[in-house]
C-alpha positions as CSV (number, residue, x, y, z in Angstrom):
1,X,-9.5,-79.2,63.7
2,X,-8.3,-75.6,64.2
3,X,-7.8,-73.5,61.2
4,X,-7.1,-69.8,61.2
5,X,-8.4,-68.2,58.0
6,X,-7.8,-64.5,57.3
7,X,-11.0,-62.5,57.1
8,X,-10.3,-61.4,53.5
9,X,-10.0,-65.1,52.4
10,X,-13.8,-65.5,52.9
11,X,-14.3,-63.2,49.9
12,X,-12.8,-66.1,47.8
13,X,-15.4,-68.6,48.9
14,X,-17.9,-67.8,46.1
15,X,-15.1,-68.1,43.5
16,X,-14.0,-71.5,44.9
17,X,-17.6,-72.7,44.9
18,X,-18.0,-71.4,41.4
19,X,-15.0,-73.4,40.3
20,X,-16.3,-76.5,42.0
21,X,-19.7,-76.0,40.3
22,X,-18.1,-75.6,36.9
23,X,-16.1,-78.8,37.5
24,X,-19.0,-80.9,38.8
25,X,-22.3,-79.4,37.6
26,X,-21.6,-77.9,34.2
27,X,-20.7,-81.2,32.4
28,X,-24.0,-82.7,33.7
29,X,-26.0,-79.8,32.3
30,X,-24.2,-80.1,28.9
31,X,-24.9,-83.8,28.8
32,X,-28.6,-83.6,29.7
33,X,-29.1,-80.7,27.3
34,X,-27.6,-82.8,24.5
35,X,-30.0,-85.6,25.4
36,X,-32.9,-83.2,25.3
37,X,-31.8,-82.2,21.8
38,X,-31.5,-85.8,20.7
39,X,-35.0,-86.7,22.0
40,X,-36.7,-83.5,20.7
41,X,-34.8,-83.3,17.4
42,X,-34.3,-79.6,17.8
43,X,-30.9,-77.9,17.4
44,X,-31.1,-75.3,20.1
45,X,-30.6,-77.6,23.2
46,X,-27.5,-79.1,21.5
47,X,-26.1,-75.6,20.9
48,X,-26.7,-74.8,24.5
49,X,-24.9,-78.0,25.5
50,X,-22.0,-77.0,23.3
51,X,-21.6,-73.6,25.0
52,X,-22.0,-75.1,28.5
53,X,-19.4,-77.8,27.7
54,X,-16.9,-75.2,26.7
55,X,-17.6,-73.3,29.9
56,X,-17.1,-76.6,31.8
57,X,-13.8,-77.3,30.1
58,X,-12.5,-73.9,31.1
59,X,-13.5,-74.7,34.7
60,X,-11.7,-78.0,34.6
61,X,-8.5,-76.5,33.2
62,X,-8.5,-73.9,36.0
63,X,-9.4,-76.5,38.6
64,X,-6.4,-78.8,37.7
65,X,-4.0,-75.8,37.6
66,X,-5.0,-74.8,41.1
67,X,-5.0,-78.4,42.3
68,X,-1.4,-78.8,41.0
69,X,-0.3,-75.6,42.6
70,X,-1.8,-76.7,46.0
71,X,-0.4,-80.3,45.7
72,X,3.2,-79.2,45.6
73,X,3.4,-77.7,49.1
74,X,1.0,-80.3,50.5
75,X,3.1,-83.3,49.5
76,X,6.3,-81.6,50.6
77,X,4.6,-81.4,54.0
78,X,4.6,-84.1,56.7
79,X,1.1,-84.8,55.6
80,X,2.5,-87.0,52.8
81,X,4.0,-89.4,55.3
82,X,1.1,-89.3,57.7
83,X,-0.8,-92.4,58.8
84,X,-3.9,-91.3,56.9
85,X,-2.1,-91.1,53.6
86,X,-0.2,-94.4,54.2
87,X,-3.4,-96.2,55.0
88,X,-5.5,-94.8,52.1
89,X,-2.8,-94.2,49.5
90,X,-4.6,-96.3,46.8
91,X,-7.9,-94.6,47.4
92,X,-6.3,-91.2,47.2
93,X,-4.6,-92.0,43.9
94,X,-7.8,-93.4,42.4
95,X,-9.8,-90.4,43.7
96,X,-7.5,-88.1,41.8
97,X,-7.0,-90.2,38.7
98,X,-10.6,-90.9,37.8
99,X,-11.7,-87.2,37.8
100,X,-8.6,-86.4,35.8
101,X,-9.6,-89.0,33.3
102,X,-13.1,-87.5,33.3
103,X,-11.5,-84.1,32.5
104,X,-9.6,-85.6,29.5
105,X,-12.9,-87.2,28.3
106,X,-14.6,-83.9,28.7
107,X,-12.0,-82.3,26.5
108,X,-12.7,-84.9,23.8
109,X,-16.4,-84.3,24.2
110,X,-16.1,-80.6,23.8
111,X,-13.7,-80.8,20.8
112,X,-16.0,-83.4,19.2
113,X,-19.0,-81.1,18.7
114,X,-18.0,-80.4,15.0
115,X,-18.6,-84.1,14.1
116,X,-21.4,-84.6,16.5
117,X,-24.1,-84.5,13.8
118,X,-22.7,-87.5,12.1
119,X,-21.9,-89.4,15.2
120,X,-24.6,-88.4,17.7
121,X,-24.6,-91.7,19.7
122,X,-20.8,-91.8,20.0
123,X,-20.6,-88.2,21.1
124,X,-23.3,-88.6,23.7
125,X,-21.6,-91.8,25.0
126,X,-18.3,-89.8,25.3
127,X,-20.2,-87.3,27.4
128,X,-21.4,-90.1,29.6
129,X,-17.8,-91.4,29.9
130,X,-16.7,-87.9,31.0
131,X,-19.5,-87.4,33.5
132,X,-19.3,-90.7,35.4
133,X,-15.7,-90.3,36.8
134,X,-16.4,-86.6,37.5
135,X,-19.4,-87.6,39.6
136,X,-17.3,-90.3,41.3
137,X,-14.8,-87.6,42.3
138,X,-17.4,-85.9,44.5
139,X,-18.4,-89.2,46.3
140,X,-14.8,-90.2,46.7
141,X,-14.2,-86.8,48.3
142,X,-17.2,-87.4,50.6
143,X,-15.8,-90.9,51.5
144,X,-12.4,-89.5,52.2
145,X,-13.9,-86.8,54.5
146,X,-15.7,-89.6,56.4
147,X,-12.5,-91.5,56.8
148,X,-10.5,-88.4,57.8
149,X,-13.0,-86.8,60.3
150,X,-14.8,-89.9,61.7
151,X,-11.7,-92.2,61.9
152,X,-13.9,-95.2,61.0
153,X,-12.7,-97.7,58.4
154,X,-14.9,-98.5,55.4
155,X,-15.1,-102.1,56.5
156,X,-16.8,-101.1,59.7
157,X,-20.6,-101.2,59.9
158,X,-20.4,-97.7,61.5
159,X,-18.6,-96.2,58.5
160,X,-21.9,-95.0,56.9
161,X,-23.8,-92.6,59.1
162,X,-27.4,-93.7,60.2
163,X,-30.2,-92.7,57.9
164,X,-31.4,-90.1,60.3
165,X,-28.0,-88.3,60.3
166,X,-27.7,-84.8,59.0
167,X,-24.6,-86.0,57.0
168,X,-26.9,-87.4,54.3
169,X,-28.7,-84.1,53.4
170,X,-25.4,-82.3,53.9
171,X,-23.7,-84.5,51.3
172,X,-26.7,-84.5,49.0
173,X,-26.9,-80.7,49.1
174,X,-24.0,-80.2,46.7
175,X,-25.7,-82.1,43.9
176,X,-28.5,-79.6,43.1
177,X,-26.4,-76.7,44.4
178,X,-23.6,-77.2,41.9
179,X,-26.2,-77.5,39.0
180,X,-27.9,-74.3,40.3
181,X,-24.6,-72.4,40.3
182,X,-23.5,-73.7,36.9
183,X,-26.8,-72.7,35.4
184,X,-26.6,-69.2,37.0
185,X,-23.1,-68.6,35.7
186,X,-24.0,-70.1,32.3
187,X,-26.4,-67.1,31.8
188,X,-23.4,-64.8,32.2
189,X,-21.4,-67.0,29.9
190,X,-24.0,-66.4,27.2
191,X,-23.5,-62.6,27.5
192,X,-19.7,-63.0,27.3
193,X,-19.9,-65.2,24.2
194,X,-22.8,-63.4,22.5
195,X,-20.6,-61.8,19.8
196,X,-18.0,-64.7,19.4
197,X,-20.7,-67.4,19.2
198,X,-23.4,-65.5,17.2
199,X,-25.9,-68.3,16.6
200,X,-28.8,-65.9,15.9
201,X,-31.5,-64.1,17.9
202,X,-33.8,-67.1,18.0
203,X,-31.1,-69.3,19.7
204,X,-30.5,-66.7,22.4
205,X,-34.2,-66.3,23.0
206,X,-34.2,-70.0,23.7
207,X,-30.8,-70.4,25.6
208,X,-31.2,-67.7,28.3
209,X,-34.7,-69.0,29.4
210,X,-33.4,-72.6,29.1
211,X,-30.6,-72.0,31.6
212,X,-32.9,-69.8,33.8
213,X,-35.3,-72.8,34.1
214,X,-32.4,-75.1,35.0
215,X,-31.5,-72.6,37.7
216,X,-35.1,-72.4,39.1
217,X,-35.7,-76.1,39.1
218,X,-32.3,-76.9,40.8
219,X,-33.0,-74.0,43.2
220,X,-36.2,-75.6,44.3
221,X,-34.4,-78.9,44.9
222,X,-31.8,-77.0,46.9
223,X,-34.6,-75.6,49.1
224,X,-36.1,-79.1,49.5
225,X,-32.7,-80.5,50.7
226,X,-32.2,-77.5,53.0
227,X,-35.6,-78.3,54.6
228,X,-34.4,-81.9,55.0
229,X,-31.2,-80.7,56.6
230,X,-33.0,-78.4,59.0
231,X,-35.4,-81.2,60.0
232,X,-32.6,-83.6,60.7
233,X,-30.8,-81.0,62.9
234,X,-33.9,-79.7,64.7
235,X,-33.8,-80.7,68.3
236,X,-30.1,-81.7,68.0
237,X,-28.5,-78.3,67.4
238,X,-29.8,-74.8,68.1
239,X,-29.8,-73.3,64.6
240,X,-31.3,-70.0,65.8
241,X,-28.0,-68.7,67.2
242,X,-27.3,-65.4,65.5
243,X,-24.1,-66.3,63.7
244,X,-25.9,-69.4,62.2
245,X,-29.4,-68.1,61.8
246,X,-28.6,-64.8,60.1
247,X,-26.1,-66.3,57.7
248,X,-28.6,-69.0,56.7
249,X,-31.5,-66.5,56.3
250,X,-29.3,-64.1,54.3
251,X,-28.3,-67.0,52.0
252,X,-31.9,-68.1,51.6
253,X,-32.9,-64.5,50.7
254,X,-30.1,-64.4,48.1
255,X,-31.3,-67.6,46.5
256,X,-34.9,-66.4,46.5
257,X,-33.9,-63.2,44.7
258,X,-31.8,-65.1,42.2
259,X,-34.8,-67.4,41.4
260,X,-37.1,-64.4,41.0
261,X,-34.7,-62.9,38.5
262,X,-34.5,-66.2,36.6
263,X,-38.3,-66.3,36.5
264,X,-38.3,-62.9,34.8
265,X,-35.7,-64.1,32.3
266,X,-37.6,-67.3,31.5
267,X,-40.8,-65.3,30.8
268,X,-39.2,-62.5,28.8
269,X,-39.7,-62.2,25.0
270,X,-36.2,-60.6,24.8
271,X,-34.2,-62.2,27.6
272,X,-30.8,-61.1,26.3
273,X,-31.8,-57.5,27.1
274,X,-32.0,-58.4,30.8
275,X,-28.3,-58.3,31.2
276,X,-28.3,-56.9,34.7
277,X,-30.8,-59.6,35.7
278,X,-28.6,-62.3,34.3
279,X,-25.6,-60.9,36.2
280,X,-27.7,-60.6,39.3
281,X,-28.7,-64.3,39.1
282,X,-25.0,-65.3,39.2
283,X,-24.1,-62.8,42.0
284,X,-27.0,-63.7,44.2
285,X,-26.5,-67.4,43.6
286,X,-22.8,-67.3,44.5
287,X,-23.7,-65.1,47.6
288,X,-26.2,-67.8,48.7
289,X,-23.7,-70.6,48.4
290,X,-21.0,-68.6,50.3
291,X,-23.4,-67.6,53.1
292,X,-24.7,-71.2,53.3
293,X,-21.1,-72.5,53.7
294,X,-20.5,-69.8,56.4
295,X,-23.6,-71.0,58.3
296,X,-22.4,-74.6,58.1
297,X,-18.9,-73.7,59.3
298,X,-20.4,-71.7,62.2
299,X,-22.6,-74.7,63.2
300,X,-19.5,-77.0,63.2
301,X,-17.6,-74.4,65.2
302,X,-20.3,-74.4,67.8
303,X,-21.2,-78.1,68.1
304,X,-18.4,-80.3,66.8
305,X,-15.6,-80.7,69.4
306,X,-12.1,-79.7,68.1
307,X,-13.5,-77.9,65.1
308,X,-12.5,-74.2,64.9
309,X,-12.7,-72.3,61.6
310,X,-13.5,-68.7,62.7
311,X,-15.6,-66.7,60.1
312,X,-16.5,-63.1,59.8
313,X,-20.0,-63.5,61.1
314,X,-19.3,-62.6,64.8
315,X,-17.5,-59.5,63.8
316,X,-20.2,-58.6,61.3
317,X,-23.0,-59.0,63.9
318,X,-20.9,-56.9,66.3
319,X,-21.3,-53.9,64.0
320,X,-25.0,-53.9,64.5
321,X,-25.0,-54.1,68.3
């Protein structure tokens, strides 16, 4: 696959990853936070869930607007009549319809917070109904990618990659990464909504460290999956090539800095005063995700036949020679 991407377009990568994280990760954080509130009987986790669900709903609205804008030229293109679309039309329709249903359920979940105290179980169940098709959307996308790039039907024993394949950690990586990004941006969302959703100083002393802990825990899981990915590729690909190695190391450094800032926020007596740290968590987390994607693209460019998506890394490295 050859794809020429303008150099400036790579600046949009963090924003696209942010939108995807809000779509996939933020609803899960809201649901688990509500569950924590139900189990503990404390009001603050539910309030955090309410704010995160509103942030997630905004991400879903923007996602579907962009998806609709992209679908118009795509389906007026010969791609609509291609063999891939004709062979997998039902799967494509279900893969779009179920996440859309999840977005509608998420809207009901978010709008139902006012009556959640009287109908706690029903509200939580609605959150589950919203999350399940949203999660399906990611795995459907992963399945479609396997169909498109590997050209192996799902009825074939070779459809699923072997357990030692790097595709498994690569697909698993998005799960903690999306939660990590959503928690990072959620801290900035607290700052944006501080005056509009004034729920008292005690709540914000809870909410900022709460999301910071989400970020740190998910960041540790991301590191674990990256180690798994590195181990699965070691001896197969040379990951120490400059355009791969430096992008990956810079991304890892950004994640480390973001986690250190989250640690400071989680330990602070007055976390809302650490505004620059909260913004820094989001910026470094998005930079990590963007650089990680660049490293993955450069690896594909180098080792996957027919794959060519030139990035800015060779030109950037050329400036230091």
